[in-house]
N, C-alpha and C positions, 0 to 999 in steps of 0.2 A: 576142391580147397581143403576139404575136410581130410580126404586122403593123404594131399602134400603135406599137412600140420599134425598129423596126429601123433607120431611118433617125436615131435618137438618137444616133448616137456611143456609147452603151453597148456592154460587152461581152456579148452575149446569148447565152447557152447554155441546151440544154434541160437535163431534170432527169436523163436520161441522161448527157451530158456531166459535170454536176456531181458526180454520183453515181460516175462513172470518175476524175472528179479526186482527189475525195474518198480512194478506196481508193488511189490511187496513191500518195499524200502518207502516209497510215493505215495501207494495209492493209486488209485485208477481217477483219471481226470475226468470232470464234468465235460459234456459237450458245450461246444460255444453257440451261442445265440447268435446267428448273422443274419444281415438283412441282405434283401437284395442288392444294395449300392456295392458295385466295383470301384476299388479306390487305388487297386495297383494291376498293373498286366505286366508277366512276364514273358520277355520274349527272348529265342534263340537269335544267334549272332546275324542269321538270315533273314530275321524280321516275322518269325513264324511264332505265334501266340502260343505258347506252352502251358500257360497257368494263368489265375486270374484270383484276386486277394480280395474278401469280402470284408466291409465293413461288420464290427462286433456290435450288438447291442449289449448293453451293460442292464 
């Protein structure tokens, strides 16, 4: 993708550069303190579980 767009005049940045820029503006987020309790399950269209969401402990 970089090769296809490098002469387009658009500001091309790597994901690492974007992450560093966001952290410089917003700071580095704290890690969430999670419990073992699953509060949601994300499924693909065929019913396959692809992710789980855990409860945050405040």
